[in-house]
C-alpha positions in Angstrom: 93.1 95.7 94.2 90.1 97.2 92.4 90.7 100.0 90.0 88.7 103.1 90.9 88.3 105.8 88.3 86.9 109.2 89.2 87.5 108.9 92.9 88.7 111.5 95.3 90.4 110.4 98.5 89.3 112.3 101.6 91.8 113.3 104.3 91.0 115.0 107.6 94.1 117.2 108.1 95.7 117.7 111.5 99.0 119.7 112.0 101.9 118.4 114.1 104.1 120.5 116.4 106.5 121.1 113.6 103.8 122.0 111.0 103.5 118.7 109.1 100.0 117.8 107.8 98.8 114.3 108.8 95.7 112.5 107.7 93.8 111.6 110.9 90.1 111.5 111.4 89.9 113.0 114.9 91.5 116.0 116.7 92.3 113.6 119.6 94.9 111.1 118.5 93.8 108.6 121.1 90.5 108.3 119.2 91.9 106.1 116.5 95.5 105.2 117.5 97.5 103.4 120.2 99.2 106.6 121.4 97.7 106.3 124.8 99.5 102.9 125.2 103.0 104.2 124.5 104.8 104.7 127.9 107.0 107.6 126.7 103.9 109.6 125.8 101.9 109.2 129.0 103.0 112.6 130.3 101.8 114.3 127.0 98.2 113.9 127.9 96.7 117.3 127.7 93.5 119.4 127.9 92.6 122.2 125.4 89.6 124.4 124.7 88.2 123.5 121.3 85.4 125.9 120.2 85.0 126.9 123.8 84.6 123.3 124.9 87.2 121.5 127.0 88.7 118.4 125.3 91.2 116.0 126.9 93.5 113.5 125.3 96.6 113.4 123.1 96.8 116.0 120.4 99.0 116.3 117.3 100.1 119.8 118.3 102.1 118.2 121.1 104.1 115.9 118.9 106.6 116.3 116.0 106.0 114.2 112.9 109.0 112.0 113.9 107.3 111.4 117.3 104.3 109.9 115.5 106.2 107.6 113.2 105.8 104.7 115.7 102.1 105.3 116.5 99.9 102.7 114.9 96.2 103.0 114.0 93.4 101.1 115.6 89.7 100.6 115.0 87.5 102.6 117.4 84.1 101.7 115.9 82.7 98.9 118.1 80.9 97.2 115.2 84.1 96.7 113.2 86.9 94.1 113.6 90.2 94.9 115.2 92.1 92.5 113.0 94.2 95.3 111.4 95.0 97.2 114.6 98.7 97.8 114.9 99.5 97.0 111.2 98.8 100.4 109.8 100.4 103.8 110.6 99.7 107.5 110.4 100.3 109.0 106.9 101.0 112.5 105.9 99.3 114.2 103.1 102.6 113.8 101.2 102.6 110.1 101.9 99.1 109.8 100.5 100.0 111.6 97.3 103.3 109.6 96.9 102.3 106.1 97.9 98.6 105.9 96.9 98.7 108.2 93.8 95.0 109.1 94.3 93.1 110.1 91.2 91.8 113.1 93.3 92.2 114.6 96.7 89.8 116.2 99.2 91.3 117.9 102.2 88.9 118.6 105.1 90.1 121.4 107.4 88.0 121.0 110.6 89.8 123.1 113.2 91.7 126.0 111.7 91.0 128.2 114.7 92.4 125.6 117.1 95.6 125.3 115.2 95.9 129.1 114.8 95.7 129.5 118.6 98.8 127.2 118.7 100.7 129.3 116.2 100.2 126.8 113.4 98.9 128.0 110.1 96.6 125.7 108.2 96.4 128.3 105.5 100.1 128.1 104.9 100.1 124.3 104.8 97.2 124.2 102.3 98.9 126.7 100.0 102.1 124.6 100.1 100.1 121.6 99.0 98.6 123.6 96.1 102.2 124.1 94.8 103.0 120.4 94.6 99.7 118.6 94.0 96.2 118.9 92.6 93.6 119.3 95.3 90.0 118.8 94.0 88.1 119.8 97.1 88.8 121.8 100.3 86.1 121.7 102.9 85.8 123.4 106.3 83.1 124.4 108.8 84.9 127.7 109.3 84.0 130.5 106.9 87.0 132.6 107.5 89.4 129.8 106.6 87.6 129.3 103.2 87.6 133.0 102.5 91.3 133.2 103.4 92.3 130.8 100.6 89.6 131.8 98.0 91.9 134.1 96.1 94.9 131.8 96.1 93.2 128.5 95.2 93.7 126.9 91.8 90.7 127.1 89.4 90.3 123.3 89.7 90.0 123.4 93.4 86.4 123.6 94.7 85.6 125.1 98.1 82.9 123.4 100.1 81.3 124.7 103.3 80.7 122.0 105.9 77.6 122.3 108.1 77.8 120.9 111.6 74.8 120.6 114.0 72.1 123.2 113.4 72.5 124.5 117.0 76.3 124.8 116.9 77.9 128.2 116.3 80.1 128.9 113.3 83.2 130.6 114.9 83.7 133.3 112.2 80.2 134.8 112.0 78.9 133.6 115.4 75.7 132.5 113.6 74.4 129.0 114.1 74.7 126.6 111.3 70.9 126.4 111.3 70.8 130.1 110.5 73.3 129.7 107.7 71.2 126.9 106.3 68.4 129.3 105.6 70.8 131.9 104.1 72.6 129.9 101.4 73.3 133.1 99.5 76.0 133.9 102.1 77.7 130.5 101.3 77.6 131.1 97.5 79.9 134.1 98.0 82.9 132.0 98.9 82.1 128.3 98.1 80.8 126.2 95.3 79.1 123.6 97.4 77.9 122.5 100.8 78.5 119.4 102.8 75.7 118.4 105.2 74.8 115.5 107.5 72.3 113.2 105.6 69.7 114.0 108.3 69.6 117.6 106.9 68.0 116.1 103.8 66.1 113.0 105.0 65.4 113.5 108.7 64.2 110.7 110.9 61.8 110.7 113.9 62.7 109.5 117.4 61.7 105.9 116.4 64.1 105.9 113.4 61.5 106.2 110.7 61.9 108.6 107.8 60.2 112.0 107.9 59.4 113.8 104.7 62.5 115.1 102.9 63.5 118.7 103.2 63.8 121.2 100.3 67.6 121.7 101.0 68.9 120.0 97.9 66.5 121.9 95.6 67.2 125.2 97.5 71.0 124.8 97.2 70.8 123.8 93.5 68.7 126.9 92.9 71.6 129.0 94.4 74.1 127.2 92.2 75.6 125.2 95.0 76.4 121.5 94.8 75.3 119.3 97.7 77.2 116.5 99.4 75.7 114.4 102.1 77.8 112.7 104.9 77.4 110.1 107.7 76.7 107.1 105.6 77.9 103.7 106.9 76.6 100.2 106.4 77.2 99.0 109.9 75.2 101.4 112.0 71.4 101.6 112.3 69.7 103.7 109.7 66.0 104.4 109.0 63.9 101.2 109.3 62.3 102.2 106.0 65.4 100.8 104.2 65.2 97.3 105.8 69.0 97.3 106.6 69.7 97.5 102.9 72.3 100.3 102.5 71.8 100.5 98.7 68.2 101.4 99.3 69.3 104.3 101.5 71.6 105.7 98.8 68.8 105.4 96.3 66.7 107.7 98.4 69.3 110.4 97.9 70.2 109.9 94.2 67.1 108.2 92.6 63.9 109.4 94.2 62.4 111.1 91.2 62.6 114.6 92.7 66.2 115.5 93.4 69.7 114.0 93.7 72.6 115.0 95.8 75.9 115.5 94.0 77.9 113.2 96.3 77.9 111.1 99.4 80.5 110.5 102.1 80.6 106.9 103.2 82.8 104.6 105.3 82.0 101.8 102.7 82.9 102.9 99.3 81.6 99.9 97.3 78.0 100.4 98.3 77.4 103.9 96.8 79.4 102.6 93.8 76.8 99.9 93.3 73.9 102.2 94.0 75.0 104.8 91.4 76.3 102.5 88.6 74.1 99.4 88.9 70.9 100.0 90.9 69.8 103.6 90.0 67.6 104.8 87.1 66.5 101.4 86.1 63.6 101.0 83.7 60.9 99.5 86.0 59.2 97.9 82.9 62.3 95.8 82.2 62.3 92.5 84.1 65.4 91.3 85.8 67.5 88.3 85.1 65.9 84.9 85.6 68.6 83.7 88.0 68.8 83.4 90.9 65.4 82.3 91.9 64.3 84.3 94.9 62.6 82.2 97.7 61.2 83.8 100.7 61.9 82.6 104.2 58.7 82.9 106.2 57.5 85.5 103.7 59.1 89.0 104.1 59.9 88.1 107.7 62.6 90.8 107.8 59.9 93.4 107.6 56.9 91.8 109.3 56.2 88.9 111.7 57.0 85.8 109.7 54.3 83.7 108.0 51.6 86.3 108.5 49.3 87.7 105.9 51.4 90.9 106.0 54.7 89.0 105.5 53.3 87.1 102.5 51.6 90.1 101.0 54.9 92.0 101.5 56.9 89.3 99.8 54.5 89.2 96.8 54.7 93.0 96.5 58.5 92.7 96.7 58.4 90.5 93.6 59.4 87.2 95.2 59.5 84.2 92.8 58.6 81.4 95.3 56.5 82.0 98.4 57.2 79.6 101.3 55.1 78.1 104.0 56.6 76.0 106.8 53.6 73.8 107.7 52.7 73.2 111.3 49.7 71.3 112.7 47.2 72.5 115.2 45.6 70.3 117.9 42.5 69.9 115.8 44.4 68.9 112.7 44.5 72.2 110.8 47.7 72.8 108.8 48.9 76.4 109.0 52.1 78.4 108.2 54.6 79.1 111.0 58.4 79.2 111.0 58.6 77.0 114.1 56.6 74.2 115.8 57.3 76.1 119.0 54.8 79.0 119.1 57.0 81.0 121.5 59.3 81.7 118.6 56.6 83.3 116.5 53.8 84.6 118.7 52.9 86.1 122.0 51.7 82.8 123.4 54.1 83.0 126.4 52.2 86.1 127.6 48.7 84.5 126.9 46.3 82.4 128.8 48.1 79.4 127.3 51.4 80.0 129.0 50.8 77.0 131.4 51.1 74.6 128.4 54.9 74.9 128.4 56.7 71.7 127.9 60.1 70.2 126.9 60.3 67.6 124.1 63.8 66.3 123.5 62.8 64.7 120.2 62.0 68.1 118.8 65.1 69.7 120.4 62.9 72.2 122.3 63.2 73.1 126.0 60.3 75.1 127.5 58.2 75.4 124.4 54.5 75.8 123.7 53.7 73.7 120.7 51.4 74.2 117.8 49.8 70.8 118.4 48.8 71.8 121.9 46.4 74.5 120.8 43.4 74.4 118.4 43.4 76.6 115.3 40.9 79.0 116.9 43.2 79.4 119.9 46.2 80.0 117.7 44.3 82.6 115.7 43.6 84.5 119.0 47.4 85.0 119.5 49.3 88.0 118.2 52.2 87.2 115.9 55.7 88.3 117.1 58.5 89.7 114.9 61.7 87.7 114.8 64.6 89.8 116.0 67.6 87.5 115.7 70.2 90.3 116.4 68.4 92.3 119.0 69.7 90.8 122.3 73.4 90.9 121.4 73.6 93.6 118.9 70.6 95.9 119.5 69.4 95.6 115.9 65.6 95.4 115.7 63.3 94.9 112.7 60.5 97.3 111.9 59.2 97.7 115.5 56.0 99.5 114.4 54.9 96.1 113.1 56.3 93.9 115.7 53.0 92.2 116.5 51.1 93.0 113.3 49.3 90.6 110.9 47.4 87.3 111.2 48.5 83.7 111.0 47.4 81.9 107.8 45.9 78.4 107.4 47.5 76.5 104.6 44.4 76.7 102.4 44.4 80.5 102.8 48.1 80.7 102.0 47.6 78.7 98.8 44.6 80.8 97.8 46.7 84.0 98.2 49.5 82.6 96.2 47.2 81.3 93.5 45.9 84.9 92.8 49.3 86.6 93.0 52.3 87.2 90.8 54.5 84.5 92.3 55.7 81.6 90.1 55.7 79.0 92.7 55.0 77.9 96.3 57.3 76.0 98.6 55.8 73.9 101.4 58.2 72.8 104.2 57.5 69.6 106.1 59.4 68.8 109.3 58.8 66.7 112.3 56.4 64.4 110.4 57.5 61.2 112.1 57.1 62.7 115.6 53.6 64.1 114.8 52.5 60.8 113.3 53.8 58.6 116.1 53.1 60.8 119.1 50.3 63.3 118.2 48.2 61.3 115.7 48.7 63.9 113.0 49.8 63.4 109.4 51.3 66.6 108.2 52.3 65.0 104.9 48.7 64.0 104.2 47.4 67.4 105.3 49.7 69.0 102.7 48.7 66.7 99.9 45.0 67.2 100.7 45.4 71.0 100.7 47.2 71.0 97.4 44.6 68.8 95.8 41.8 71.2 97.0 43.7 74.3 95.9 43.5 73.8 92.1 46.6 75.9 91.6 46.9 77.9 88.4 50.2 77.2 86.7 52.1 77.5 89.9 55.2 75.4 90.5 54.8 73.4 93.7 57.9 72.6 95.7 58.1 70.6 98.9 61.1 70.7 101.2 62.2 68.6 104.1 65.3 67.6 106.0 63.8 64.1 106.2 64.4 61.9 103.1 61.5 59.6 104.2 59.1 62.5 103.6 60.4 63.2 100.2 60.5 59.5 99.3 56.8 59.2 100.1 56.0 62.3 98.0 58.1 61.0 95.1 55.9 58.0 94.9 52.7 60.1 94.9 53.4 63.4 93.2 55.3 65.2 90.5 56.2 68.2 92.6 59.8 69.6 92.8 61.2 68.0 95.9 63.9 69.8 97.8 66.2 68.1 100.3 67.5 70.4 103.0 70.9 69.7 104.4 70.6 70.7 108.0 74.3 71.1 108.7 77.3 72.9 107.1 79.1 70.6 104.7 82.4 71.0 102.9 81.9 68.3 100.3 79.6 65.6 99.0 80.5 62.1 97.9 79.3 61.1 94.4 77.5 58.1 96.0 75.6 60.4 98.3 74.6 62.7 95.5 73.3 59.7 93.5 71.3 58.7 96.5 69.8 62.2 96.8 68.8 62.1 93.1 66.5 59.2 93.9 64.2 61.3 96.0 65.0 65.0 95.4 65.3 67.4 92.5 67.2 70.1 94.3 68.9 70.9 97.6 68.9 73.7 100.1 72.2 74.3 101.8 73.7 76.8 104.2 75.8 79.8 103.2 78.7 78.3 105.1 78.5 75.2 102.9 79.5 77.5 99.9 81.7 80.1 101.5 83.0 78.8 104.8 84.5 81.4 107.2 86.4 81.7 110.4 85.4 84.4 112.8 83.6 86.1 109.9 86.5 86.1 107.5 86.1 83.9 104.3 88.5 80.9 104.2 87.7 79.8 100.7 84.9 78.4 98.5 83.8 74.8 98.4 82.9 72.7 95.4 79.5 71.7 96.9 77.5 73.7 94.4 79.5 72.7 91.4 79.3 69.0 92.3 75.6 69.0 93.0 74.8 70.9 89.7 76.9 68.3 87.8 74.3 65.8 88.7 71.5 68.1 87.5 70.4 69.1 91.0 69.5 72.7 91.6 71.1 74.4 94.7 69.3 77.0 96.8 71.3 78.7 99.5 70.3 80.6 102.7 69.2 82.1 104.8 70.2 85.6 103.7 69.5 88.5 106.0 70.2 92.2 105.5 71.7 92.9 109.0 75.4 93.5 108.6 76.3 91.2 111.5 75.0 88.2 109.4 77.7 88.7 106.7 81.4 87.9 106.4 83.6 91.0 106.8 84.8 90.4 103.2 81.3 91.5 102.0 81.8 95.0 103.4 78.6 94.9 105.5 76.6 95.0 102.3 74.1 92.2 101.6 74.0 93.1 97.9 77.7 92.3 97.7 77.1 89.1 99.6 74.3 88.0 97.2 76.5 89.0 94.2 79.3 86.7 95.4 77.0 83.7 95.8 75.4 84.2 92.4 78.5 85.2 90.3 81.1 83.4 92.4 79.2 80.5 93.9 76.9 79.9 90.9 73.9 79.1 93.1 70.5 78.6 91.5 68.4 80.3 94.2 68.5 82.7 97.2 66.5 82.0 100.3 66.0 85.3 102.1 64.1 87.0 104.8 64.3 90.2 102.8 63.0 89.3 99.3 62.8 92.9 98.1 66.6 93.2 98.4 67.2 90.0 96.4 64.7 90.9 93.8 66.3 94.3 93.4 69.6 92.6 93.0 68.2 90.5 90.1 67.2 93.8 88.3 70.5 95.6 88.6 72.0 97.0 85.4 75.4 95.4 85.9 74.2 91.7 86.2 73.8 91.1 82.5 77.1 92.5 81.4 79.9 90.4 80.0 83.1 89.8 82.0 84.8 92.5 80.1 82.0 95.0 80.7 81.1 94.4 84.3 82.5 96.9 86.8 85.3 95.4 88.9 83.4 96.2 92.1 80.7 93.8 91.0 83.2 90.9 90.5 83.3 88.2 93.2 85.7 88.9 96.1 88.9 87.0 96.6 87.9 84.2 98.9 90.8 85.0 101.2 91.1 88.6 100.2 90.4 90.6 103.3 92.4 88.6 105.8 95.3 87.8 103.5 97.4 90.8 104.4 97.1 89.9 108.1 100.1 88.5 109.9 99.8 84.7 110.5 99.8 85.2 114.3 96.8 87.6 114.0 94.7 85.3 111.8 91.6 83.6 113.4 92.3 80.0 114.6 91.9 77.2 112.1 88.3 75.8 112.2 87.4 72.1 112.4 86.5 70.6 109.0 82.8 70.5 108.1 81.3 67.0 107.6 81.2 65.4 104.2 77.7 64.2 103.0 77.8 60.5 102.4 75.3 57.9 101.3 74.9 56.5 104.8 73.5 59.7 106.3 71.0 60.4 103.5 68.3 57.8 103.7 66.0 57.2 106.7 63.4 54.7 107.8 60.0 55.0 106.2 57.5 57.4 107.9 55.7 55.7 110.8 52.0 55.1 110.7 49.7 57.7 112.3 48.6 56.5 115.8 45.2 57.4 117.3 45.1 60.4 119.5 44.0 58.2 122.4 47.4 56.7 122.6 49.4 59.8 122.0 52.3 60.9 124.2 51.5 63.9 126.5 54.6 66.1 127.1 55.6 66.8 130.6 54.5 70.2 131.7 57.1 72.5 133.1 57.3 76.1 134.4 57.6 78.8 131.8 61.0 80.1 131.2 62.2 82.8 128.7 63.1 81.4 125.2 66.8 80.7 124.8 69.1 83.5 123.5 69.9 83.1 119.8 73.1 81.1 119.2 75.1 84.0 117.7 78.8 84.3 117.6 80.0 87.4 119.6 81.0 90.3 117.5 84.8 90.8 117.4 85.9 94.0 119.0 87.0 94.3 116.5 69.9 115.2 90.2 72.0 112.7 90.2 72.1 115.2 87.6 72.2 111.7 86.1 75.7 111.5 84.6 77.1 114.2 86.8 76.6 112.7 90.2 79.7 112.5 92.3 80.0 110.2 95.2 82.4 110.9 98.1 83.4 107.9 100.0 84.8 108.1 103.4 86.7 106.0 105.9 89.4 104.3 103.9 92.5 102.4 104.8 90.8 100.5 107.7 90.4 103.5 109.9 93.8 104.9 109.0 93.8 108.2 107.2 90.1 108.9 107.0 90.9 109.0 103.3 87.8 109.1 101.3 86.6 109.2 97.8 84.3 111.0 95.5 82.8 109.1 92.6 80.4 109.8 89.9 80.0 106.4 88.4 82.9 105.3 90.4 83.7 102.6 93.0 86.1 101.8 95.7 86.9 98.6 97.6 85.7 98.5 101.2 89.1 98.9 102.8 89.9 101.9 100.7 93.4 100.7 99.7 92.6 100.6 96.0 94.7 101.5 93.0 94.0 104.5 90.9 92.9 104.2 87.3 93.2 107.8 86.1 92.0 111.3 86.8 88.5 111.8 88.2 85.8 113.6 86.6 85.6 117.0 88.1 82.4 118.5 89.5 81.3 121.3 87.2 
């Protein structure tokens, strides 16, 4: 358990038939529990008017507390795993206070009118809690309820008015929330703060891009009201401006140079903790830590079509250390940068006049491709690049659609010229399929790379060359002093000493997969290998990738936060470098204020996770099935035959033409249903206990584990 100082746990209060207060996030019990599956309760399905709108389901007002003791909780957010369904149960407010001993408590009273219509008094319940516990915050979207307890609340308890949709009607005044938003003086008469959806502060347009921020925070602060923002979650789409990096979104609310909210409500408590304590108010003039080295993957390909001028310029602007170029060859022998030898993967060639050049080449593992060596460089330049969207088909997650076909492809000599005049410390050239190109297409990609490097006259840039083919690296070892990187193209769980010694003969470093460091089963970590430690013992650097910001690319243990994932590979795995499609995120991680702290000083939320932490409480029968062991790298699979000689184009193999078919769907595993006022910023974190109580937390410099089941470490700082 992580200790969490200065947090306040959030509880959406519902009342049972016998007046008990339970923590449950929805008025309908079937929206978060298995009550609809209990045979004895089938006949208690009901319909009620809630704020003049008919609602059907199972409601707490039809059950006693004892009736609900056997009702278990379940995950209803489709993007989250169902591993813990059935293992957690409904808690009362008293249960939360007694068993969790929270450092602070926030009670949200969402439907006082509804309960009053059923002869249940939310006011009486709240006043009874005041007598036995400290309540830091009470929020409600109903003005009359807040006014009814104003005179009876303890001095320490803050009342917060919660805004709903701007067109919805507040039941007490019959004004819309939009009207009240522009009359904050009314709110000041009975509350010390307001709670608003984050879109009230940073609205987005219909395409999910940020619009200019509103003046709400400044206006509320001028009235003496604190401002708390809600609806934060790491695993739902948010504005494309943030490149799927949730820390970047929080920074726009607490570190934008103009205003800061006083707190945020989030389903993922660890992320605002990082944002506030480690990533905000950093002196931009202070450079970050040297390690890990940040290597781009096709440039900033998470934000722009890969290997284009925009992707490379973006990566340079992001502060990347090493800029990469996977080298492909055109029909007329021009080396250029592209993430795949199959142009369908990176361009609009399938919709062009060259669509009839589709072919299948088993040696390259491509079915129905259009290959770079089938088009001249001028023909390739006529194509529009295409954004990679690896999680669009299955998960509906797109990357920066306004730029989906933007930019220009770059010849290798142009890439080197750009890097040579930039801030990067090195370039990485990737050579693949050299044997096939030499034997079948009459093209020597290795010689083309060497010629381009000789012509470039690079100024103090480190040159790295990577390949999965040892024969390429052996040839380069004989002719150059470049840093040679051997890419292991499969997940490995170990490496023999003899294999590592063999690699040392032709490589200075290795690139391995994330799963070779932190293997997982159905997205739950199963441990950490010794691969990095063993390779580094032989003075080999280890680069790991590819890192992506989309939450579906990360193990559940990392709480849908790529910053937490990177932190675990750096502090836990000890890797030398990060290979990423989003270099801005990795560069930002290097500059965080918590990274240079000693073990005694570093916040506990920035320590590596327990390798088996998230799934460990799960019953054995509910755990994912055991996975087959990954292979062990051995000496016999390291060294290949020398590169074949280049054959003349007259004798080259012509691939068989085939009808065009859509590119194959990415091989993805299905998802389991599964200001700041600087030192005064509070952060309210929602969603705790794996969908159980809707317990949430407020933190100033505070932090909470992603499941919300964290121990307390003392009283929270109160909001002044």
